[in-house]
All heavy atoms as a GROMACS GRO file, in nm:
protein
  587
    1MET      N    1   9.877  11.989  10.791
    1MET     CA    2   9.910  11.907  10.676
    1MET      C    3   9.977  11.998  10.572
    1MET      O    4   9.924  12.102  10.536
    1MET     CB    5   9.781  11.847  10.619
    1MET     CG    6   9.802  11.745  10.514
    1MET     SD    7   9.651  11.665  10.449
    1MET     CE    8   9.561  11.621  10.594
    2ASN      N    9  10.093  11.955  10.525
    2ASN     CA   10  10.163  12.037  10.427
    2ASN      C   11  10.124  11.995  10.284
    2ASN      O   12  10.050  11.900  10.265
    2ASN     CB   13  10.314  12.032  10.450
    2ASN     CG   14  10.374  11.894  10.427
    2ASN    OD1   15  10.333  11.822  10.336
    2ASN    ND2   16  10.472  11.858  10.508
    3ASN      N   17  10.178  12.067  10.187
    3ASN     CA   18  10.142  12.041  10.047
    3ASN      C   19  10.182  11.901  10.000
    3ASN      O   20  10.109  11.838   9.924
    3ASN     CB   21  10.208  12.145   9.955
    3ASN     CG   22  10.143  12.281   9.966
    3ASN    OD1   23  10.030  12.292  10.014
    3ASN    ND2   24  10.213  12.384   9.924
    4GLN      N   25  10.297  11.854  10.046
    4GLN     CA   26  10.341  11.720  10.005
    4GLN      C   27  10.248  11.613  10.060
    4GLN      O   28  10.211  11.520   9.988
    4GLN     CB   29  10.484  11.694  10.050
    4GLN     CG   30  10.535  11.559  10.003
    4GLN     CD   31  10.679  11.534  10.043
    4GLN    OE1   32  10.741  11.614  10.112
    4GLN    NE2   33  10.732  11.423   9.999
    5GLU      N   34  10.208  11.625  10.186
    5GLU     CA   35  10.116  11.529  10.246
    5GLU      C   36   9.981  11.532  10.176
    5GLU      O   37   9.923  11.427  10.147
    5GLU     CB   38  10.101  11.556  10.396
    5GLU     CG   39  10.227  11.527  10.474
    5GLU     CD   40  10.232  11.594  10.610
    5GLU    OE1   41  10.157  11.691  10.633
    5GLU    OE2   42  10.311  11.548  10.693
    6THR      N   43   9.933  11.652  10.147
    6THR     CA   44   9.806  11.667  10.076
    6THR      C   45   9.814  11.601   9.940
    6THR      O   46   9.723  11.527   9.900
    6THR     CB   47   9.769  11.816  10.061
    6THR    OG1   48   9.759  11.874  10.191
    6THR    CG2   49   9.639  11.835   9.986
    7PHE      N   50   9.922  11.625   9.867
    7PHE     CA   51   9.940  11.565   9.735
    7PHE      C   52   9.942  11.412   9.745
    7PHE      O   53   9.877  11.343   9.666
    7PHE     CB   54  10.070  11.615   9.671
    7PHE     CG   55  10.101  11.549   9.540
    7PHE    CD1   56  10.034  11.588   9.425
    7PHE    CD2   57  10.196  11.448   9.532
    7PHE    CE1   58  10.062  11.526   9.303
    7PHE    CE2   59  10.224  11.387   9.411
    7PHE     CZ   60  10.157  11.426   9.297
    8MET      N   61  10.015  11.359   9.842
    8MET     CA   62  10.026  11.214   9.858
    8MET      C   63   9.890  11.152   9.888
    8MET      O   64   9.855  11.045   9.835
    8MET     CB   65  10.126  11.179   9.967
    8MET     CG   66  10.270  11.212   9.928
    8MET     SD   67  10.386  11.195  10.064
    8MET     CE   68  10.395  11.016  10.076
    9ILE      N   69   9.811  11.218   9.971
    9ILE     CA   70   9.677  11.168  10.006
    9ILE      C   71   9.586  11.170   9.883
    9ILE      O   72   9.514  11.074   9.856
    9ILE     CB   73   9.618  11.248  10.123
    9ILE    CG1   74   9.695  11.214  10.251
    9ILE    CG2   75   9.469  11.222  10.139
    9ILE    CD1   76   9.665  11.305  10.369
   10GLU      N   77   9.591  11.280   9.808
   10GLU     CA   78   9.507  11.290   9.688
   10GLU      C   79   9.546  11.185   9.584
   10GLU      O   80   9.459  11.123   9.522
   10GLU     CB   81   9.519  11.430   9.628
   10GLU     CG   82   9.451  11.536   9.712
   10GLU     CD   83   9.477  11.677   9.662
   10GLU    OE1   84   9.555  11.695   9.567
   10GLU    OE2   85   9.419  11.770   9.722
   11GLU      N   86   9.675  11.162   9.567
   11GLU     CA   87   9.721  11.060   9.472
   11GLU      C   88   9.679  10.921   9.517
   11GLU      O   89   9.636  10.839   9.436
   11GLU     CB   90   9.874  11.066   9.456
   11GLU     CG   91   9.921  11.178   9.368
   11GLU     CD   92   9.869  11.167   9.226
   11GLU    OE1   93   9.893  11.062   9.160
   11GLU    OE2   94   9.805  11.262   9.179
   12LEU      N   95   9.690  10.894   9.646
   12LEU     CA   96   9.650  10.764   9.699
   12LEU      C   97   9.500  10.742   9.678
   12LEU      O   98   9.459  10.634   9.635
   12LEU     CB   99   9.687  10.754   9.848
   12LEU     CG  100   9.653  10.623   9.917
   12LEU    CD1  101   9.721  10.505   9.848
   12LEU    CD2  102   9.694  10.630  10.063
   13ALA      N  103   9.420  10.843   9.706
   13ALA     CA  104   9.275  10.832   9.686
   13ALA      C  105   9.243  10.803   9.540
   13ALA      O  106   9.160  10.718   9.508
   13ALA     CB  107   9.204  10.959   9.732
   14LYS      N  108   9.313  10.871   9.450
   14LYS     CA  109   9.293  10.849   9.306
   14LYS      C  110   9.329  10.706   9.269
   14LYS      O  111   9.253  10.638   9.199
   14LYS     CB  112   9.378  10.948   9.226
   14LYS     CG  113   9.369  10.929   9.076
   14LYS     CD  114   9.462  11.021   9.001
   14LYS     CE  115   9.600  10.959   8.999
   14LYS     NZ  116   9.697  11.029   8.917
   15GLU      N  117   9.443  10.659   9.316
   15GLU     CA  118   9.487  10.523   9.285
   15GLU      C  119   9.393  10.418   9.343
   15GLU      O  120   9.366  10.316   9.278
   15GLU     CB  121   9.630  10.500   9.335
   15GLU     CG  122   9.735  10.581   9.262
   15GLU     CD  123   9.745  10.549   9.115
   15GLU    OE1  124   9.734  10.430   9.079
   15GLU    OE2  125   9.764  10.641   9.034
   16LEU      N  126   9.344  10.441   9.463
   16LEU     CA  127   9.248  10.347   9.524
   16LEU      C  128   9.120  10.342   9.441
   16LEU      O  129   9.066  10.234   9.416
   16LEU     CB  130   9.217  10.387   9.668
   16LEU     CG  131   9.331  10.372   9.768
   16LEU    CD1  132   9.292  10.436   9.902
   16LEU    CD2  133   9.370  10.226   9.787
   17ALA      N  134   9.072  10.458   9.398
   17ALA     CA  135   8.950  10.463   9.317
   17ALA      C  136   8.971  10.392   9.183
   17ALA      O  137   8.885  10.314   9.139
   17ALA     CB  138   8.907  10.608   9.294
   18LEU      N  139   9.084  10.415   9.120
   18LEU     CA  140   9.113  10.348   8.993
   18LEU      C  141   9.118  10.196   9.012
   18LEU      O  142   9.068  10.120   8.928
   18LEU     CB  143   9.246  10.397   8.935
   18LEU     CG  144   9.245  10.539   8.878
   18LEU    CD1  145   9.386  10.584   8.845
   18LEU    CD2  146   9.156  10.546   8.755
   19ARG      N  147   9.175  10.153   9.121
   19ARG     CA  148   9.183  10.009   9.149
   19ARG      C  149   9.044   9.950   9.170
   19ARG      O  150   9.015   9.839   9.124
   19ARG     CB  151   9.272   9.989   9.272
   19ARG     CG  152   9.301   9.850   9.307
   19ARG     CD  153   9.442   9.809   9.268
   19ARG     NE  154   9.456   9.669   9.298
   19ARG     CZ  155   9.527   9.619   9.397
   19ARG    NH1  156   9.597   9.699   9.474
   19ARG    NH2  157   9.530   9.490   9.420
   20LEU      N  158   8.957  10.023   9.240
   20LEU     CA  159   8.819   9.976   9.259
   20LEU      C  160   8.747   9.966   9.125
   20LEU      O  161   8.671   9.872   9.101
   20LEU     CB  162   8.742  10.068   9.353
   20LEU     CG  163   8.778  10.060   9.501
   20LEU    CD1  164   8.709  10.171   9.579
   20LEU    CD2  165   8.743   9.924   9.558
   21MET      N  166   8.769  10.062   9.037
   21MET     CA  167   8.707  10.061   8.906
   21MET      C  168   8.756   9.939   8.826
   21MET      O  169   8.676   9.871   8.762
   21MET     CB  170   8.738  10.191   8.832
   21MET     CG  171   8.670  10.312   8.891
   21MET     SD  172   8.734  10.470   8.829
   21MET     CE  173   8.692  10.458   8.657
   22GLU      N  174   8.885   9.913   8.834
   22GLU     CA  175   8.944   9.803   8.759
   22GLU      C  176   8.906   9.668   8.818
   22GLU      O  177   8.863   9.578   8.746
   22GLU     CB  178   9.096   9.820   8.761
   22GLU     CG  179   9.169   9.729   8.667
   22GLU     CD  180   9.318   9.761   8.666
   22GLU    OE1  181   9.353   9.875   8.629
   22GLU    OE2  182   9.396   9.673   8.705
   23ASP      N  183   8.922   9.653   8.948
   23ASP     CA  184   8.902   9.522   9.012
   23ASP      C  185   8.756   9.488   9.037
   23ASP      O  186   8.719   9.371   9.035
   23ASP     CB  187   8.975   9.516   9.147
   23ASP     CG  188   9.126   9.516   9.133
   23ASP    OD1  189   9.176   9.525   9.019
   23ASP    OD2  190   9.194   9.508   9.237
   24ARG      N  191   8.674   9.589   9.064
   24ARG     CA  192   8.536   9.563   9.103
   24ARG      C  193   8.434   9.617   9.004
   24ARG      O  194   8.314   9.607   9.027
   24ARG     CB  195   8.509   9.620   9.241
   24ARG     CG  196   8.589   9.550   9.350
   24ARG     CD  197   8.554   9.604   9.486
   24ARG     NE  198   8.585   9.503   9.585
   24ARG     CZ  199   8.497   9.416   9.634
   24ARG    NH1  200   8.372   9.418   9.596
   24ARG    NH2  201   8.534   9.328   9.725
   25GLY      N  202   8.480   9.677   8.895
   25GLY     CA  203   8.390   9.725   8.792
   25GLY      C  204   8.302   9.842   8.835
   25GLY      O  205   8.194   9.863   8.780
   26MET      N  206   8.349   9.918   8.932
   26MET     CA  207   8.271  10.034   8.980
   26MET      C  208   8.284  10.149   8.881
   26MET      O  209   8.383  10.160   8.808
   26MET     CB  210   8.324  10.081   9.116
   26MET     CG  211   8.298   9.987   9.230
   26MET     SD  212   8.358  10.063   9.384
   26MET     CE  213   8.310   9.937   9.501
   27THR      N  214   8.183  10.234   8.881
   27THR     CA  215   8.194  10.359   8.807
   27THR      C  216   8.287  10.451   8.886
   27THR      O  217   8.318  10.426   9.003
   27THR     CB  218   8.057  10.428   8.792
   27THR    OG1  219   8.012  10.468   8.924
   27THR    CG2  220   7.954  10.338   8.726
   28MET      N  221   8.330  10.559   8.822
   28MET     CA  222   8.417  10.654   8.891
   28MET      C  223   8.348  10.709   9.016
   28MET      O  224   8.408  10.719   9.122
   28MET     CB  225   8.458  10.768   8.799
   28MET     CG  226   8.560  10.860   8.863
   28MET     SD  227   8.604  11.009   8.770
   28MET     CE  228   8.620  10.950   8.605
   29LYS      N  229   8.220  10.744   9.003
   29LYS     CA  230   8.147  10.799   9.117
   29LYS      C  231   8.137  10.697   9.230
   29LYS      O  232   8.159  10.731   9.347
   29LYS     CB  233   8.008  10.845   9.075
   29LYS     CG  234   7.929  10.904   9.192
   29LYS     CD  235   7.795  10.956   9.149
   29LYS     CE  236   7.710  11.013   9.258
   29LYS     NZ  237   7.751  11.006   9.394
   30GLN      N  238   8.104  10.573   9.197
   30GLN     CA  239   8.095  10.469   9.301
   30GLN      C  240   8.229  10.449   9.370
   30GLN      O  241   8.236  10.436   9.493
   30GLN     CB  242   8.051  10.336   9.239
   30GLN     CG  243   7.909  10.331   9.192
   30GLN     CD  244   7.881  10.205   9.110
   30GLN    OE1  245   7.966  10.156   9.036
   30GLN    NE2  246   7.760  10.153   9.125
   31ALA      N  247   8.336  10.445   9.291
   31ALA     CA  248   8.469  10.422   9.347
   31ALA      C  249   8.511  10.537   9.438
   31ALA      O  250   8.561  10.514   9.549
   31ALA     CB  251   8.570  10.403   9.234
   32LEU      N  252   8.490  10.660   9.393
   32LEU     CA  253   8.527  10.775   9.476
   32LEU      C  254   8.442  10.782   9.602
   32LEU      O  255   8.493  10.810   9.711
   32LEU     CB  256   8.516  10.905   9.396
   32LEU     CG  257   8.622  10.923   9.288
   32LEU    CD1  258   8.588  11.043   9.200
   32LEU    CD2  259   8.761  10.937   9.349
   33ASP      N  260   8.313  10.754   9.589
   33ASP     CA  261   8.225  10.751   9.707
   33ASP      C  262   8.273  10.645   9.806
   33ASP      O  263   8.276  10.668   9.927
   33ASP     CB  264   8.080  10.722   9.668
   33ASP     CG  265   8.009  10.841   9.608
   33ASP    OD1  266   8.060  10.954   9.618
   33ASP    OD2  267   7.900  10.819   9.550
   34THR      N  268   8.310  10.529   9.755
   34THR     CA  269   8.357  10.420   9.840
   34THR      C  270   8.484  10.462   9.915
   34THR      O  271   8.496  10.442  10.036
   34THR     CB  272   8.384  10.293   9.758
   34THR    OG1  273   8.261  10.252   9.696
   34THR    CG2  274   8.436  10.180   9.844
   35VAL      N  275   8.578  10.520   9.842
   35VAL     CA  276   8.703  10.562   9.905
   35VAL      C  277   8.677  10.670  10.009
   35VAL      O  278   8.717  10.657  10.126
   35VAL     CB  279   8.805  10.612   9.800
   35VAL    CG1  280   8.925  10.677   9.867
   35VAL    CG2  281   8.849  10.498   9.710
   36TYR      N  282   8.612  10.778   9.967
   36TYR     CA  283   8.597  10.894  10.055
   36TYR      C  284   8.507  10.869  10.176
   36TYR      O  285   8.517  10.938  10.277
   36TYR     CB  286   8.547  11.016   9.977
   36TYR     CG  287   8.652  11.073   9.884
   36TYR    CD1  288   8.623  11.101   9.752
   36TYR    CD2  289   8.781  11.097   9.928
   36TYR    CE1  290   8.718  11.154   9.666
   36TYR    CE2  291   8.878  11.149   9.844
   36TYR     CZ  292   8.846  11.178   9.714
   36TYR     OH  293   8.942  11.230   9.630
   37ASN      N  294   8.420  10.769  10.168
   37ASN     CA  295   8.331  10.739  10.280
   37ASN      C  296   8.378  10.621  10.364
   37ASN      O  297   8.306  10.575  10.452
   37ASN     CB  298   8.189  10.713  10.229
   37ASN     CG  299   8.127  10.839  10.173
   37ASN    OD1  300   8.126  10.942  10.236
   37ASN    ND2  301   8.078  10.831  10.050
   38SER      N  302   8.499  10.575  10.338
   38SER     CA  303   8.550  10.458  10.409
   38SER      C  304   8.623  10.495  10.537
   38SER      O  305   8.678  10.604  10.551
   38SER     CB  306   8.644  10.378  10.318
   38SER     OG  307   8.764  10.451  10.297
   39GLU      N  308   8.624  10.399  10.627
   39GLU     CA  309   8.704  10.412  10.749
   39GLU      C  310   8.852  10.413  10.713
   39GLU      O  311   8.933  10.480  10.777
   39GLU     CB  312   8.672  10.296  10.843
   39GLU     CG  313   8.735  10.308  10.980
   39GLU     CD  314   8.697  10.193  11.072
   39GLU    OE1  315   8.594  10.126  11.050
   39GLU    OE2  316   8.774  10.169  11.166
   40THR      N  317   8.886  10.340  10.608
   40THR     CA  318   9.025  10.336  10.561
   40THR      C  319   9.072  10.476  10.525
   40THR      O  320   9.182  10.517  10.564
   40THR     CB  321   9.039  10.242  10.439
   40THR    OG1  322   8.995  10.110  10.478
   40THR    CG2  323   9.181  10.236  10.390
   41TYR      N  324   8.991  10.551  10.451
   41TYR     CA  325   9.030  10.687  10.412
   41TYR      C  326   9.042  10.777  10.534
   41TYR      O  327   9.132  10.861  10.540
   41TYR     CB  328   8.930  10.744  10.311
   41TYR     CG  329   8.973  10.877  10.255
   41TYR    CD1  330   9.083  10.887  10.170
   41TYR    CD2  331   8.905  10.994  10.287
   41TYR    CE1  332   9.124  11.008  10.119
   41TYR    CE2  333   8.945  11.116  10.236
   41TYR     CZ  334   9.054  11.123  10.152
   41TYR     OH  335   9.096  11.244  10.101
   42THR      N  336   8.955  10.758  10.631
   42THR     CA  337   8.966  10.834  10.756
   42THR      C  338   9.102  10.810  10.821
   42THR      O  339   9.166  10.902  10.871
   42THR     CB  340   8.852  10.798  10.853
   42THR    OG1  341   8.727  10.827  10.789
   42THR    CG2  342   8.862  10.874  10.983
   43LYS      N  343   9.146  10.684  10.818
   43LYS     CA  344   9.277  10.650  10.874
   43LYS      C  345   9.390  10.710  10.791
   43LYS      O  346   9.492  10.752  10.845
   43LYS     CB  347   9.296  10.498  10.882
   43LYS     CG  348   9.197  10.428  10.972
   43LYS     CD  349   9.229  10.452  11.116
   43LYS     CE  350   9.136  10.367  11.203
   43LYS     NZ  351   9.134  10.414  11.340
   44VAL      N  352   9.373  10.715  10.659
   44VAL     CA  353   9.473  10.777  10.572
   44VAL      C  354   9.488  10.925  10.607
   44VAL      O  355   9.599  10.979  10.611
   44VAL     CB  356   9.436  10.759  10.424
   44VAL    CG1  357   9.522  10.848  10.333
   44VAL    CG2  358   9.450  10.612  10.382
   45LEU      N  359   9.376  10.992  10.633
   45LEU     CA  360   9.379  11.134  10.666
   45LEU      C  361   9.444  11.162  10.801
   45LEU      O  362   9.492  11.274  10.824
   45LEU     CB  363   9.237  11.191  10.667
   45LEU     CG  364   9.168  11.202  10.531
   45LEU    CD1  365   9.025  11.249  10.549
   45LEU    CD2  366   9.245  11.293  10.437
   46ASP      N  367   9.447  11.063  10.889
   46ASP     CA  368   9.512  11.078  11.019
   46ASP      C  369   9.662  11.056  10.998
   46ASP      O  370   9.708  10.943  10.988
   46ASP     CB  371   9.455  10.977  11.119
   46ASP     CG  372   9.514  10.990  11.257
   46ASP    OD1  373   9.613  11.066  11.276
   46ASP    OD2  374   9.464  10.922  11.348
   47LEU      N  375   9.736  11.164  10.990
   47LEU     CA  376   9.878  11.156  10.958
   47LEU      C  377   9.956  11.070  11.057
   47LEU      O  378  10.060  11.014  11.022
   47LEU     CB  379   9.939  11.295  10.949
   47LEU     CG  380   9.878  11.389  10.844
   47LEU    CD1  381   9.953  11.521  10.843
   47LEU    CD2  382   9.877  11.325  10.707
   48ARG      N  383   9.906  11.057  11.177
   48ARG     CA  384   9.975  10.976  11.278
   48ARG      C  385   9.982  10.829  11.240
   48ARG      O  386  10.072  10.758  11.284
   48ARG     CB  387   9.908  10.991  11.415
   48ARG     CG  388   9.916  11.134  11.471
   48ARG     CD  389   9.830  11.149  11.592
   48ARG     NE  390   9.690  11.123  11.554
   48ARG     CZ  391   9.589  11.120  11.638
   48ARG    NH1  392   9.608  11.139  11.767
   48ARG    NH2  393   9.467  11.099  11.595
   49THR      N  394   9.889  10.782  11.156
   49THR     CA  395   9.891  10.641  11.115
   49THR      C  396  10.000  10.612  11.014
   49THR      O  397  10.044  10.499  11.001
   49THR     CB  398   9.756  10.597  11.054
   49THR    OG1  399   9.738  10.665  10.928
   49THR    CG2  400   9.639  10.623  11.147
   50GLY      N  401  10.040  10.714  10.938
   50GLY     CA  402  10.140  10.696  10.834
   50GLY      C  403  10.089  10.627  10.709
   50GLY      O  404  10.166  10.602  10.616
   51LEU      N  405   9.959  10.595  10.705
   51LEU     CA  406   9.905  10.524  10.588
   51LEU      C  407   9.917  10.605  10.459
   51LEU      O  408   9.932  10.548  10.352
   51LEU     CB  409   9.758  10.488  10.610
   51LEU     CG  410   9.730  10.360  10.688
   51LEU    CD1  411   9.580  10.341  10.704
   51LEU    CD2  412   9.791  10.239  10.621
   52TYR      N  413   9.914  10.736  10.470
   52TYR     CA  414   9.922  10.820  10.350
   52TYR      C  415  10.052  10.798  10.274
   52TYR      O  416  10.060  10.824  10.155
   52TYR     CB  417   9.904  10.968  10.384
   52TYR     CG  418  10.024  11.030  10.453
   52TYR    CD1  419  10.120  11.098  10.380
   52TYR    CD2  420  10.044  11.016  10.590
   52TYR    CE1  421  10.231  11.153  10.441
   52TYR    CE2  422  10.153  11.071  10.653
   52TYR     CZ  423  10.247  11.139  10.579
   52TYR     OH  424  10.357  11.193  10.640
   53SER      N  425  10.154  10.749  10.342
   53SER     CA  426  10.285  10.731  10.278
   53SER      C  427  10.312  10.586  10.239
   53SER      O  428  10.421  10.553  10.192
   53SER     CB  429  10.396  10.780  10.371
   53SER     OG  430  10.399  10.701  10.489
   54GLN      N  431  10.213  10.500  10.254
   54GLN     CA  432  10.228  10.359  10.220
   54GLN      C  433  10.188  10.334  10.074
   54GLN      O  434  10.127  10.418  10.010
   54GLN     CB  435  10.143  10.272  10.313
   54GLN     CG  436  10.180  10.284  10.459
   54GLN     CD  437  10.323  10.241  10.486
   54GLN    OE1  438  10.367  10.138  10.437
   54GLN    NE2  439  10.395  10.322  10.562
   55SER      N  440  10.219  10.217  10.026
   55SER     CA  441  10.187  10.184   9.887
   55SER      C  442  10.036  10.169   9.868
   55SER      O  443   9.962  10.138   9.962
   55SER     CB  444  10.255  10.052   9.846
   55SER     OG  445  10.194   9.943   9.912
   56THR      N  446   9.994  10.190   9.745
   56THR     CA  447   9.853  10.174   9.711
   56THR      C  448   9.807  10.032   9.742
   56THR      O  449   9.698  10.013   9.798
   56THR     CB  450   9.830  10.204   9.562
   56THR    OG1  451   9.873  10.338   9.534
   56THR    CG2  452   9.684  10.190   9.524
   57ALA      N  453   9.890   9.933   9.709
   57ALA     CA  454   9.852   9.793   9.733
   57ALA      C  455   9.829   9.767   9.882
   57ALA      O  456   9.734   9.698   9.920
   57ALA     CB  457   9.959   9.700   9.679
   58TYR      N  458   9.914   9.823   9.964
   58TYR     CA  459   9.902   9.802  10.109
   58TYR      C  460   9.773   9.864  10.162
   58TYR      O  461   9.696   9.798  10.233
   58TYR     CB  462  10.023   9.863  10.180
   58TYR     CG  463  10.023   9.846  10.329
   58TYR    CD1  464  10.045   9.722  10.388
   58TYR    CD2  465  10.002   9.955  10.413
   58TYR    CE1  466  10.045   9.707  10.526
   58TYR    CE2  467  10.003   9.941  10.550
   58TYR     CZ  468  10.024   9.816  10.606
   58TYR     OH  469  10.024   9.801  10.742
   59VAL      N  470   9.746   9.988  10.126
   59VAL     CA  471   9.625  10.056  10.172
   59VAL      C  472   9.502   9.991  10.111
   59VAL      O  473   9.399   9.977  10.178
   59VAL     CB  474   9.632  10.208  10.143
   59VAL    CG1  475   9.505  10.277  10.187
   59VAL    CG2  476   9.753  10.270  10.211
   60PHE      N  477   9.512   9.947   9.986
   60PHE     CA  478   9.399   9.881   9.920
   60PHE      C  479   9.360   9.754   9.994
   60PHE      O  480   9.242   9.720   9.999
   60PHE     CB  481   9.431   9.850   9.774
   60PHE     CG  482   9.312   9.804   9.695
   60PHE    CD1  483   9.214   9.894   9.655
   60PHE    CD2  484   9.296   9.671   9.660
   60PHE    CE1  485   9.103   9.853   9.583
   60PHE    CE2  486   9.186   9.628   9.589
   60PHE     CZ  487   9.090   9.720   9.550
   61SER      N  488   9.456   9.685  10.052
   61SER     CA  489   9.424   9.563  10.127
   61SER      C  490   9.333   9.595  10.246
   61SER      O  491   9.242   9.518  10.278
   61SER     CB  492   9.551   9.491  10.173
   61SER     OG  493   9.619   9.564  10.273
   62PHE      N  494   9.354   9.709  10.309
   62PHE     CA  495   9.266   9.751  10.418
   62PHE      C  496   9.127   9.787  10.365
   62PHE      O  497   9.026   9.751  10.425
   62PHE     CB  498   9.324   9.873  10.492
   62PHE     CG  499   9.443   9.841  10.576
   62PHE    CD1  500   9.571   9.867  10.531
   62PHE    CD2  501   9.428   9.785  10.703
   62PHE    CE1  502   9.682   9.838  10.608
   62PHE    CE2  503   9.538   9.755  10.781
   62PHE     CZ  504   9.665   9.782  10.733
   63LEU      N  505   9.124   9.857  10.253
   63LEU     CA  506   8.997   9.896  10.193
   63LEU      C  507   8.918   9.772  10.150
   63LEU      O  508   8.797   9.764  10.173
   63LEU     CB  509   9.021   9.989  10.075
   63LEU     CG  510   8.898  10.047  10.006
   63LEU    CD1  511   8.811  10.125  10.104
   63LEU    CD2  512   8.939  10.135   9.889
   64GLU      N  513   8.986   9.675  10.090
   64GLU     CA  514   8.920   9.551  10.050
   64GLU      C  515   8.860   9.480  10.171
   64GLU      O  516   8.748   9.431  10.165
   64GLU     CB  517   9.021   9.458   9.982
   64GLU     CG  518   9.039   9.483   9.836
   64GLU     CD  519   8.926   9.428   9.754
   64GLU    OE1  520   8.925   9.307   9.728
   64GLU    OE2  521   8.839   9.507   9.714
   65GLN      N  522   8.936   9.471  10.279
   65GLN     CA  523   8.886   9.407  10.399
   65GLN      C  524   8.764   9.480  10.450
   65GLN      O  525   8.664   9.416  10.490
   65GLN     CB  526   8.994   9.403  10.508
   65GLN     CG  527   8.945   9.338  10.636
   65GLN     CD  528   9.052   9.336  10.744
   65GLN    OE1  529   9.167   9.367  10.720
   65GLN    NE2  530   9.013   9.300  10.864
   66GLU      N  531   8.769   9.612  10.448
   66GLU     CA  532   8.655   9.692  10.493
   66GLU      C  533   8.532   9.667  10.404
   66GLU      O  534   8.420   9.653  10.454
   66GLU     CB  535   8.692   9.839  10.494
   66GLU     CG  536   8.584   9.928  10.548
   66GLU     CD  537   8.623  10.074  10.552
   66GLU    OE1  538   8.740  10.108  10.526
   66GLU    OE2  539   8.534  10.155  10.581
   67ILE      N  540   8.551   9.660  10.274
   67ILE     CA  541   8.439   9.635  10.181
   67ILE      C  542   8.380   9.497  10.206
   67ILE      O  543   8.258   9.481  10.209
   67ILE     CB  544   8.487   9.650  10.035
   67ILE    CG1  545   8.517   9.798  10.004
   67ILE    CG2  546   8.384   9.595   9.939
   67ILE    CD1  547   8.590   9.819   9.873
   68LEU      N  548   8.466   9.399  10.224
   68LEU     CA  549   8.419   9.260  10.241
   68LEU      C  550   8.352   9.235  10.376
   68LEU      O  551   8.258   9.158  10.385
   68LEU     CB  552   8.536   9.162  10.222
   68LEU     CG  553   8.594   9.156  10.081
   68LEU    CD1  554   8.719   9.069  10.079
   68LEU    CD2  555   8.491   9.103   9.983
   69THR      N  556   8.402   9.298  10.481
   69THR     CA  557   8.352   9.270  10.616
   69THR      C  558   8.269   9.382  10.675
   69THR      O  559   8.205   9.363  10.779
   69THR     CB  560   8.468   9.240  10.713
   69THR    OG1  561   8.548   9.358  10.728
   69THR    CG2  562   8.554   9.125  10.663
   70GLY      N  563   8.275   9.500  10.612
   70GLY     CA  564   8.203   9.614  10.667
   70GLY      C  565   8.279   9.687  10.775
   70GLY      O  566   8.229   9.783  10.833
   71LYS      N  567   8.402   9.644  10.799
   71LYS     CA  568   8.484   9.711  10.900
   71LYS      C  569   8.631   9.683  10.872
   71LYS      O  570   8.665   9.592  10.796
   71LYS     CB  571   8.448   9.664  11.040
   71LYS     CG  572   8.463   9.516  11.059
   71LYS     CD  573   8.416   9.471  11.194
   71LYS     CE  574   8.440   9.322  11.198
   71LYS     NZ  575   8.373   9.242  11.279
   72LEU      N  576   8.717   9.757  10.937
   72LEU     CA  577   8.859   9.738  10.918
   72LEU      C  578   8.912   9.615  10.989
   72LEU      O  579   9.012   9.559  10.952
   72LEU     CB  580   8.938   9.860  10.966
   72LEU     CG  581   8.946   9.975  10.868
   72LEU    CD1  582   9.019  10.093  10.928
   72LEU    CD2  583   9.016   9.931  10.741
   73GLY      N  584   8.845   9.571  11.092
   73GLY     CA  585   8.887   9.451  11.159
   73GLY      C  586   8.951   9.484  11.286
   73GLY      O  587   9.008   9.429  11.364
   0.00000   0.00000   0.00000
């Protein structure tokens, strides 16, 4: 993983956490725990999926589905 990919992943994680705080009223700790412990984040870390380079809204839709159903589907 190069510096640009690492930066993109970190920014995406930050944006996902902020969205959880805004949309679901989570604390920063809850939001970060949710992101970092999700199957969605595991997929983001797998560069072969290309999720790290997708929009926050797109990746958030996967995270939302995972939160609602307990799995990615």
